[in-house]
C-alpha positions, 0 to 999 in steps of 0.5 A: 500500500502506497503512503503519501504525505498528508498534504499530497492532495493540496500539492496536487491541487496547486499543481493542477490549478493553472490547468483547471483555470485554463479549462474554465476560460475555455469552457466559458464563451462571450454568451456566458458574460451577457452584457459584459466583455473584457478590454483587458485583464483588469478592465471590463466593458458593459453594454446593454440592459441589466436582466435577471441573468446579469448577476450570474454573468458577472460571476462568470466573467470575474471567475475568468478575470479575477483581477478586474478593477475597472468597469467602463459603462457605455450604452446602458439604458437600464434594467428590467429586473430591479432585484437582479440589478441591486444584487449585481451592483452589490457584487461590483462594490464588493469587487472594489471596482472603479466605474468610468463613463467615457464621453460617449457613454449613456446610462439611464434608469437602473444603470444609474443605480449600478454606476453608484456601485463604483468605489470611484465614479468618474465621467467625461464631459458629454456622457449622459446620466438619465433618471426617472420614476420606477413602475411596478407590475401593476402600473403604479409608479414610485410617486404614487406612494407617499414619502417614507412608504416601505416601497421606497426603502430598498433603494434608499438603503442601497444608496446608503450601502454605496456610501451615501449619507441617509440624507443624501441617499433620500435626497437623490432617490426622491429627486430621481422619482420626481424628475420624470415619469416611468415612461419618460427620462430626465437627463441630469445636468452637470449641476445636478450630478454635482449636487447629488454627489454622483461622482467621487472625483 
């Protein structure tokens, strides 16, 4: 009977780890990354609508590019699943990712919430940030509920998690839902972006 060192299994795993990682990269295709793509080992690009699959797509691409520290949001019109949006946004914050908007970037609705997940948030002149009220499956909009209603709390809590004070989180949230109806959009001015502290630099 052969005997092996007690740490043999660990040594074997460490020896095979590069091969396992390489297989993982080969097994995943761009379709498994959804709206995310890689620019290089540390920078990801995002284009498209956030949906229920986006949290899984984020996990897939981070598994392949674990050293990611920057996300470039490009054409991001919003989300069709708010719960998934906040879930993946929290994952982005936990990854300590910086988010940048180039001059041609356009983000709106739920994508703005995702933008706030950036530990550092920057933008170039010309980029657009659009906000509006949310609507539920019954056609009721955020403004149909009074200030302080429980329907507002998940968003305000999320903003606080992203580093906003309770006052700033509430101010920005109520600004967004009153800025435009769910079927419309308000493009924030540079002054509004500064007033509501969307940027960190």
